[in-house]
N, C-alpha and C positions, 0 to 999 in steps of 0.2 A: 503493500499502499505506499502511496507516496505520502511526503509531508503535507501534500494539502488536503489530505483527509475530513471530513467533516461529519460522520457518522460513524458512530462505535458499538459495539455491544458493552454495554454497563454489569459489571461483575461486582456486586457489593460485598460478594463475602458472607459471615454471620453475625461477626460481631458487628457492623455497623447497623441493618436493618433490627438487631436484637435490642441493642444496648443506646446506639446512638443517631436516631431519625433525625433529629438537627443537620448533623454529617450530613448526615445522607442529602436532605434537603437543600445545605449547601453545593454539593454537588451538581444535583438534578436543575437548580435555579441559576446555578454560575456558568456552565459551560455553554447553554446553549446562546448565553450572550456573549460572549465570545466565539463564537460562529461554531461551537461542535455539538450536535445532535447525541444523545445518548439513548438508549435502548435497549428496555427491558429484554433479559433471558430468563423468559417463560420455563420457571420448573426446572433453574439450575442447583445444584446442593453444594455441598461445602468442598472445597480446595480438592482436596484436602491436605492438613498438614504433615508435616513429614514426619515430627514424633509420635501421632497417631498412626501413622499407615507404612511410611514407606521404608520407617527403621525395623518394621515387623513385615511386612510383606510387601514387596516393591510392586508387583503387578496389579494388586490391588488397590492400590495409590495411584496408580497408572491409567487403569481401567473408569477410576471417579474421580479424574484429571480430565480424560480423554472424551468422559461422558458429557463434562459441561463444554469441550472446545467446540465437540460436535454442535451441542447449542448455537454456540455463534457461527460455526461454518453454515449452518440450516439456514442463519441469518446475511449472507455474504458479509458479515462485517467484521471486523477485527475487533479484538476482544479489549476492554479498557479495566485493568487493577486496582481497583480505589485501597487496596492493604496490601504491604510489604511480602506478607505471608502469601498471601493468594497468590500476587504476582511470582515469586519465587518457585511455587510448587507447578504452577501452571504453566509458565513461561520454559520452567527445565522440563515439564513431563511433554511439550509439545516438542522440545529442542531432542529430547531423548527418543520421540516417539517418530520423527521426522529423521533421525540418524541412524535407527537399529531396526531394523525390518524385520527381527525374529520377536523383540518385542511388540512392535506393530501388529503384526500376526494375532499373536497372544493377546493383547487389549481386543482386537477388533473383534475375536472369536466371542468375546465375553459377553459384546456388545454386539454382537448379533443378537443375542437371545432375546434385547429390548428393542430389536429392529434400528439402531444406530449402528453409525461406523467413524471410524476418525480419519478423516482425509489430507490433513496436514495441510490446508489450504489457506489458514489468516496466518495470524502474529498474534503477538499477548502483549501490550504494552501497558507501562506504571501511569497514572493521573500525572505524574511529575513530567514523564516524557514527552505526556502529551502537552501539556502545560508551556512545557520547555521549550520542544523542538515543534511541534507542528504549530501550535497557539503564538508563542514566541513572546519575549518579555515589551517589546517596543509595544503591540498590540492591547497585553496588560495593562499597561502603564497607561494608555491613552482612556481604557475603557475605567478606571478606577475615577471615583469623585471627591473620594475622602483620601490626602494624602498624610502618613503618616510618619511626617520630617521627624527624626530625634528621639525616635522609639528603637531601644534595643533589643534585639528577639535573638534567641539562642534558640538556633537550628541545630535538629538531631535528625536525622538522615534514619539511619535504625541498621537491621545486618541483613534483610534479607531481600532489599532493593540495591544493595551492593554485590552481595556473594552468593553464592560462585560467579565471579565475574564473567570468566569466560563462558559462562551458557547465557546468562543475562543481561548484558552488556549495556545498562543503563546508564553507565555512570563509571566513572574513571575512581577503583576502590578507595583508593589509597588518595587522590583527590577532588572527593564530589565538587561540584559547583553548581548544577543546577537548583537546586533547592533555597540555596543562598540568593541566586540570581533571582528566580520568584518573589522572593522575601523582599528583595531590597527593589522591585518592581512595585512594591507599596509605596515604597520610600523609608523604609524600615532600614536600619543598619544590623546587617548580619554579624553577630560581634565573635570574635574567635574565645575557644574556651580550650582548656585540656581537656586530649583522649576524646574529642568532639565524635569520635566516631567508635569509640566503646560502646559496649552494649547497654539497655534500659533495666535488661534484667528479667522482662516480657517474658522472652522465648524457652524454647524447648524443654517444655511445660514444667519449667520451676514456678512462676505465677501458682499453679494450681497446687502440685504437687511441694515447694518447699517456701511457702512462704515467706521466711523469717531471712531466708537467703535470696528471695528477688528483693527484699527491702534493702538487705547490705549492698546492692548491687547498685540498687538504686539511689541509696544516701551517694555512695562515692560519685554517680554519676552528679546529680545534683550538685554535692558541694565544689566537684570544677565547673557547674554552670555556674552557679555562684560566682568564682575569681570575676566574672565579667559583669557582674551585675544588671545581668539582663529582665526589662519589663514582661518579658513573657518570654515562652519556649514553644515553637513551634515545629511540625512534624508532618506529614503526610501518611503515618499508618494509624489505624484506629485502633490496634495494640499496643503499639508505645503509646499513644493519647492515655487510652486506658490505665496503664503504669505509669504515667508520669501522673494525674490526674487523682487517679483512687490510692495511687501507693504515696504521694504526698500526703492525704488524708491520713492513712496508715500510722505514717512518720509523726504525724502533728498529737496522734493520739497517742506516741511515744512519749509525747515531749520536744520532739524534735522541732525547727524551725525553720519551715517549709509551706513557703505557701506562694510558688509564682504560678500564673495563669499558664494554663496551656492551651494551644488552639489545634484544631485540624488545618492545612493550608486554606482550604476554601473556604473557611468559618471568616477567617481575617479578610479574604478576598471578597466576599460577599459581602463584609459590612462597608470593606472601601469602596462597595460599588452601591450602598447605600441600600442594600438588602434588610429586611424588619430582622433584629438579634432573637425575635420570639424565637423564628422560624429555623433560623440557621445557628444560633449560637446559643438555646438555653437550658444544655443538658452539663452540670459537671459538679465536681463533688471538692475540688478547690475552688477558692471564689475568682469568677471574673468580671463582673457588675463594674466593678470601682476602675479597671482597666477601662473597656468598654465605655463607659462613660467619661472617663478622660481625653481617651483618646479621639472618640466617635460622638460624643456629646450627646447618649441615647439614653435613656433609664430601662 
């Protein structure tokens, strides 16, 4: 597909529709305003995450991913993932199935039982790629009504947007820049902080199985972020968002002083376009109303 494509199959994943409908609204409302139409993937299921399937039985994971990809293929549209984990596993599956005939045949044997077939005719993109590479920073700058000049943002890329780099190829895994550039298109300063590319602690099943460990990892990450004294944290992954937002609440309950507002990128983009906070940025455990009032002038 060319970099001028305007239509994508929207793969929302599980976390966004189940926990963050405001993030989903921010995506559905901002992308068309930038000339990109998103289309629902009727019947799509979990991506699925590697910790649940791939590490136990690869073919089962590939079958589920291939089923999702086949839905986008039937729509004749490339797939837009809005979660790092979903992007990683769907794109990795697409890569493996296109390049490995034996795995492709095994997967299609299973899919044939439900009347589906993986064909390898589409590509999988992350929303950051579409915003940066397809839409472009200049168009985003011109679409915003409110400029966040002087606002400092700590950008968090997350692990599965960048690695494994030989399959994903979304960014330079050592020196990523696209999300920083998108943040700066809103007028913000993307500030440096130590170990910027380190994990937030959410992935690998840690959040569900080892809550104390995941909070310790998050605390180290937040201490590095506080080094730059940011006004907010910006990510483009709902699971990373959950970890920063809900995790800070958990740390506060332990007496720690962490209360940095967290946003999914399209939420800030939508607010900068003048979209209502109630629809696109209303769900959080770490307070954001003060940030929104201060920089956007809305209650």
